[in-house]
C-alpha positions, 0 to 999 in steps of 0.5 A: 288700079289706084283709081279703082281703090280710091273709088272703092274707098270713096264708096265705103266712106259714103256708105259709112257716113250714110250708116252713121246718119241712119244710126243717129236718126234711129238713136234719136227715135229711141231717145224719144221713145225712152223719154215717153216710156219713162214718163209712163213709168213715172205715172204708173208708179204714182198710180201704184203708190196711190192705189197702195195708200187707198188699199191700206186705208181700206184695210184699216177701215175694214179692220175697224168695221170688223172690230165694231161688228165684234163689239156689237155681237158682244153687246147683243149677247150681253143684252140678250143674257140680261133680258133673259135674267129679267124675264126669269125674275118676273 
């Protein structure tokens, strides 16, 4: 019976050692995958920040263009009014 117990213990220890080796290998694969994902995340954050800067610049240009358009309309209305006054004088 003692020999049977030792064989069973040996089998369980060998199984545990194999499982530990498998888990270590799996852990290394997961570490590499995590590292790759962290790199991708960093790249995506950089792209997001760049896109945000581009968007803010575009919004600023759009606001400036809108202001210029408003000024153009005001000038056009004033010039039209002045031309009407000149036409009325003649």
